[in-house]
C-alpha positions, 0 to 999 in steps of 0.5 A: 530308326525306331526308338530304343526300348529296354527290358530286364530279366528279374531272375528269381526276384518275382516277389511283388516288392521287387517287381514294383521297384522295377516298374518304377524304373524306366523299364519297358518290359520284363522277361522270364525264361525257364525249363521243365527239367534242367540241371539248374533250378529254374521256374516253369516259364508259363508259371513265371509269365503268370506271376509277371502278369499278376504282379505288374501294371505297366510294363510288357511281360514276355517269355525269354523263352518258352521251349515251344516244342515241349508244349501243345499249341492248344494249351499255349494258345489258351494260357497266353490268350488268358494272360493277354486279357488279364494284362490288357494286351501286354504279353509278348511270346518269345519262343525257341527250340532248346535242345541243350538239355535232352533229358527234358525232351525225353521227360516230355516225350518229345523226340529232340530231333523233331523240335524244329519242325514242331515249332515251325508247325506250331507258330502259325497254328497259334495265330489261327487259334488266337482268332477265337474261331474254330480251327481244323488243322491236319498237321504232322504233329498237331492235328485237330478238328473244330478247336476253338480257343476263346475268348481271344487275346486282347491284342488283335491277332494275338501277342507278338511271337519273337523267335529266339536262337543262335543258328541259321535255322532260327534266323530263317524261322524268324524271317518266315514266321516270327514277329521279332528276333531274340538271339542270346550269347551273341557278340554285336558283330554276330548280331549284325550278321544275323540281321542281314541274314533275316532281312535277306530271307524276308526279302526272298519271301516277299515279307515286310519287316516294318513292324519286326522287333529286333531284340537282343538278350544280353548278359551284363556284368557291371562293376567299378572294377572291370576285372571283377565284372569279368570274373563275376560274369564268367562265373555266372555263365559257367555255372549256368551253361556248365562250361568255361567262359573266361576266355570268351566272356567279352564276346558273349556279354557286356562286361566292365565298368559303366563306360565299357558296358555302355560302349558294348551295348551301343555296339548292339544298337549300331548292329540293329538291336532296338530292344535290349534285354538286360540279364544281370550276370552278377552276385547282386542283380538288383544293384546291376539293374539300378546302375544300368538305368541310372548310368548306362540307359540315359547315355544310350538314349542320348546317343539314339 
């Protein structure tokens, strides 16, 4: 069993002082998501990744996630190769297909019904472009002749590509094309089911998952008052996803006091997760992160 590692979504706190404090904690990775156009204010994810790359020195940095079908693979390959070299090989590319905000697909002139096939074509094409050699590709969406993205990334073969999602097509994509799996709004039970599905698809395809990254993106509401933690988390998720989370907050997040949050996160570990990504769902995300690493992470490491 591989060692546990821990990541954080710093949210809006991308200033140099905030990121320096995070690097002082036993944080293994920092992750940023984003959209081109969504109802909630958010960064564009590649710009956020560039800020993380510029303002960190130690941790891995990654996207959680890049909506890959909205971008042409050549641009993504070039941006990621440059950032991977700048960071000395610290980049991980988390990708997904999105779809919850159809308006941004219309704005980017990408038919929403093509988002899955576009992603399936783009992932292996990114890896070919990261070789630094000329690439000719006669694909349905991204045909190109003698395109060379160079210099190549610092990581041989390019950064890991972790597939995000919630449904079975995303699991199949992770098993066939990805270097890891990163579901969100999952319960530990559902995470365990997804692990079994991915392993089954990989076995059918004759693929080894020895170096596969089992990530879990977990919203966390931590407060000494358990009910306050639940209320804060339901309010946060409701504002983000425009629906009522009060009845299901405990099924899609780790919420409560230190004991409850530790137990919930341990269930994700027991289900197969090895890299836990904490997304604070509270009015004071900085305090939540510090308490997680002071009071929760040591217990999880000890249990592992």
